C-alpha angles and dihedrals in degrees: 000000000000090000090054091051091049092050091048091051092049091049091053092050090049092050091050091050092049089051092051091050092050091051090049092050090050095049100037129085112255091239090065099042094096098086090047093054090044090059088056093053092045088061127072099234100067090127091060089045090054090052093050090046091053090048091050091049092052090050092051091046089054089050091048091048091050090049093047091049088050094050101032096117092051088050092054091049091050092051090051092052090044091057089052090051090050092064092049089046091054090052090048090049091053092048090049091048091050092045090049091050091051090044092050091050093046094044097047092096090044091054090050090049090047090051090051089046089052090051091049090049089053092049090047090052090048092048091049091050090047092050090050091051092045090050087058093046098043096071088050091051091044091051091048091049089048089050091053092048091050091049090049093050091045094243090145102164094052087044090056091048089049089050090053092051091046093050100043104029112027109026095055088061093059101025093131093068119097095227089055090055088054089051092048090051090049096051097084089050091051090050091052090046091052090046093050095044093048089049089050090052089050091051090051089049093050091048091048091047090051092052094046101039090106090056092050091046092047090054092048092049091048089054091048089050091050090049091050091049089050091049090051090052090050091048090055088058124065105291126217093195138359102208117134114250116256123226091261092055094045121074120236133207089261102057096139118109109255130189103230098198103044135053115274098215143013091214135085113291141213138086117340119221112251123185119229110272124219115247092249094052126085113273113236119251132225096279088058094050113032136033108200095183093109089062093046093045094047091046092051092044093052090044091054090046090051094244100107093125091053090052093047092050092048094048094049093045092052093046091050089054090049090048091056090050092048092049093053104098121213114256093241096045092118094060098075138015089238089065091058092042093054090047092052093044091056093049093047091046091052095051094040088058092047092048090051092049089049093055099039102045131056108239102332085122126005136203093260091055092048092047091050092052091046093050089052092046093047094052094045093044093050092047091049092048092049091051099044098038090056088067092056115103099168112092091202090057091047090051092048089048090052091052089048092050090049090051089046091051094044091050094053092042088060087060092051101260117141110242104173091115090058091055090047089053089050087061088057091049087049089066090050089047089053090052093051090047090051090051091049093047090046087063091044092052091045091053092047093049094043094049096045118108092210091227129122113270110257119214125190101181143035090249093057090046092052091046092057092043089049090055096045130028102243130150125180118156092193092053090047091055094051116098123245133299096053138143137237113230093236131063129241096272091071097068090035093053091043092052092045090054088054090047088052090052090050090050090052090048091053091059093052093056117110092007091114090238125153121247089252092054091048091048092049092048093050094047094048092049091046090050089053089050091051101038098039115018102033092034092053091047091052092045091051091052092046092049093047112126097228095047113131132214091248090056092047091050090050090049090055090050092046095049090049091058093042089052090055090050093060091090089057090052088052090053091046092055091045091053095052096042100034090222114131117228089234090064114118114265092012108154115236123223116252095205093116091058092046094053092042091053091048091049092049090049090050090049091051089047090052090052091048092044092050091049090050090051090050090050090051091054092045089055085065091058111118109180122179097219092185097053119125095193119104111229125216103202139043122268117275094237091054093048089053090047092052091048090051091050092049092051091044095051089047087066090055092073092105093047121099107272093243092055094050092046092048091049092049094047091046091051093049092047092048091048092050092047092048092049090050090050089047090054095046101037115131094239089068098076097166136015137179132230088248090058089048090052090053090049088051090055089055092050090050088054089054091049090050088053090051093049092049091070101234088183121035121234103055119125118238114298091351093123091046089062087075088071097039094105092053092043095053092044094050093044090052093054099037093046090036089219097162095140091062092044094049094042097049098034112135095018120118091230094051113139091220098039094141094053112103113212089225091055091045092049092049092052092043091053089056089057095051123095102241100144131067092209090061118067094177094132096032095118089039091057092053097045103030108031089148092058090052089054088049090055090054090047092050092047090051091050092047090054088051090052091049092048093048090047092052093044 
């Protein structure tokens, strides 16, 4: 039962659905009926649906038939009218066909024109498309052409910028074209070409800089010299301040404004030719000398290409090599000042360029790199200067070298380089300069002393007198009162030597200029050098003159007089040094001049030489002595040689009037003592084996002549009989033998009041032995033996007693 109900319900639902589908088919456009029919076939009751569909069609056919039957007459009328219309339609068709034929005939040309127009429109569209594409390609081609032009004109940095724009902006817009692919493939090659060409330009620049470093340095040093001259002019005027200019306040060779991050020029670079400028013309600046654009361009190019570090390393490496070449001095640099100047110019030029690169680029070189190069340069330069300056023997060249080193140091100091070591080295060169000065002045002093006539300077007019006094500080009221002509006590070498000492001091002062030394240090340097000049150079020159073999007594006397006056002038030299250094002698640690000691030593040497020379002259006269020791005749006058000797001594001591009294007295006493000693030796010499009383009497006359000379006072200042004491030994000995006063001698021997206190028993015995007859060949005392046998015995007795005295004295 339930099943029946369920089947009935399903049948009702199916019927309702079929009804709905049929209504939908009736009301839906045939174009959209497909989904409706599909729903029928998707179901399982399509047979029933077909039955219902057939039923619905039959129903509609019956309705159509009813309707047709109802409207049949109207249908017949319509057909009749339609047939009428068909005839008219055929006519119309014919007319249309004819009209179409005529139209086709008439429009044939128009169709051809329209076809041509269509073709033109197509061409126009193609041309427009082509123009659009070309408009995209033209900038690429223009940029590529511009790139080639820039490469051709060596404008490498703009070329690189153009290449960047071409690669990143223009080529991506037309990347599908074949020529663009060729360009893209060529871009790396162009980059390498730009890189290589810019590096080649840099190499040319570095080579040119190396060759022209001396020109750059010369210009920088000229500018420093001009600045120093300007400073000196300002210093001579009232100064507001005296501080040294800093690097910021001092111009440099590269004063031009420079863009540090972009190339300076699009043109070829390197060193520009600059003609030598006259000293009074303006010195060219950096922009007139150097074009640094190759460095900037290459730096920017490598930076853009991402190879900045490679470029920096290459640049620094090449400049280090150039620095070593620049710092290698030529082997003959010491021969001329130009050799040193060129050496300094190259160094200055090198560091001026590096300093400029440091301040106009960002990191191409840094301060540490510059300091490292400068330390190397400083050590090598100082070593080279020490070596080459040691070969220099010309003080003028050493002074010029000093001035050049100061200018070199000042120039580099302007650029911020520390130069204290250079000034320290100048202090070493100062000692060498002093040595060369001493050698030069040694020759000057030698020429002065050799050319001097060693005679007092004669003056015949007030003008000549003032000229001499102007050259040498001398004051003598007595000489001033004397009428012309008159003579100065000293010879010409005194004012000449004095002035040369002042010239030496000036020469020392010249070296101390611009060394940044204090007045005390300059004063100390001058005094020490002057002391060396006095104690070593001048002293040696004077000693050489004094020790000369052919020097005469007159010259020696004049040397003593000259050195006395030079000694007095030392205080004026002290004042002279004080005036030029403004350092008072009372200042602590001030070195004193040793000129007094020098001239005293020279004077003492001259005095000793006078004594020696006098003794030599006396010896020469004594060599002329020709005694006949065997004569029996009693003479009545002194020997000729001794008379000549006394006359020589008198004339010699007359020249000693200008000598200090002590010197003249010492010389006179020394001469008398030497004469007495020589006469004693002449009497006692071994070659005189025998002598007679007559010979002894002649000898006594000569000694009396000497005593008479001593009593005459050849040199003032001796006390009474003081000079005669030089001959006391001879006098007592001769008196003993001539008076034959042996009893007194033997009785009083050894007593302070003995009459013959100065007679030595050995001397007396020697002389007595010569008077004895001890040889058969000699009959000197033959007559004496016959007539005075007792006296002969007395001689033997005296000789025996003398021997006893000698023995007791020795024991």
